N, C-alpha and C positions, 0 to 999 in steps of 0.2 A: 724535826726543825721548828715546831710549833712555838709562837711567841717571841721568835727572834726579831730583830729590827731590821727593815729594809728601807733604803732610801730612793725616795723619787728624784729624778733627774733635778728638780727645782731646790732640793735640799742639798744634794750633792754639789751642785754648783755654788750654792752659798757656803759650803765648806771649802771647796777649791778657792774661793774669793776670799777666806779669812774670816767670815762673819763670826765673832766670837761665842755668840750663844750656841751656834751649830758646832763650831770646832770643840767647845767644852762638852756638849752632849756626845757627839760621835766618839770623842776619846774616852769617855767613861764605859763605853759599851764593850763587852768582851770581844764580839766581832760584828762587822757590818757587812750585810749583804746587799748587793747591788743585784736587781733583776737584770737578766739578760738584755733586755730592751733598753734598760736605762744605761748599761755599758755602750750600747750602739750609738743612742743619743748624745752622750758625752763624747764619744770618738768623732761623731759627725760635728759636734759644736767646737771641738778642738782644731780638727782639720779645716772647718770652714771659716775660722775666725781669722781676722788681719794679723794676728800675733800666732800662728800656727805654730812656727818653730819653737816659741816660748811655753805655749799651752801644752802640746802635745805630749812631752815628757812628763809633765806635772799629772796630766790626766792618767797617762798609762802608770805612773807610780801609784796613784790612788786606787785605781782599778785593781791592780796586782795585790794591793793590800786588803782587798775586799774578796768576800766570798761571792763568786759569780756563778749562778747554776743554770744549766742549760734547760731550754724548754723541751718538753716532752709530749707525749700522745694525750696524757690526761689534762695538761695545760691547754693543748687545743680544744678539748672538749669543753673545759670550763671556759675557755674564750667565747666559744659558741653560746654556751648558755648566758654569759654575762651580757654579749652583744644583742641577744635575743631579748633579754630582760629590759635592757635599756630601750631597745627599740619599741617594744610594748608599752613603755613608760612615756614615750615620746621624748625622750632625753638622752640622744646620743652623746658621746663624747669622742676625742681623738683615738684613732685604732690603737696607736701605741699605749695609750692609756688603759684600753681594753686588755691588751696582753699583759701589761705591769700587774693590772687588778688581778687577771686570771691567775698568773704565777704565785702572786700573795697568797690569794684564797687557796690555792693548792697545797701550797706549803705550810699555811698557817702563820704566815710572817705579818707582823704589825708594819704597815706603809706609813713612813714619816714622808709628809709632803705639805706643800703651799699650795696646791692646786686643788679648787674648790670642785672640779669636775668629778673626783674621786667620791665625793660625797652622795652621787646618785647611784653608786654600786653597792648593792644588797650584800651583806655578809662579808664586807671588806671592813677590816679593822684598821683604823686611822689613828694618827697622832700628829700634832702640830707642834713644832717646836719654835 
């Protein structure tokens, strides 16, 4: 799966909100990957919103149109390595972001994000749309 595009939550939300730049970029991709943790964050956001009845079906439709890959044993090992590396740098980031980074590193995905926290993760390939 190396070199494929994975979306972070921030970019997925921009797509769901109709940001034309993101919509155009996403629609040009042959397939879009959502790290499993991103799917969870999107579902939480939809269910927790004041417009849950309107948002949840849209979010579920979007998630089902993407490739969602489960986490595995190797992801857990990479998570531990990334978290330790960040601790040693004195640069902790949110735990969900560590999981997202670990899965992207494991799979060789390019992570598209607006979140500057990911810049601290060595060997994570990023794009900003």
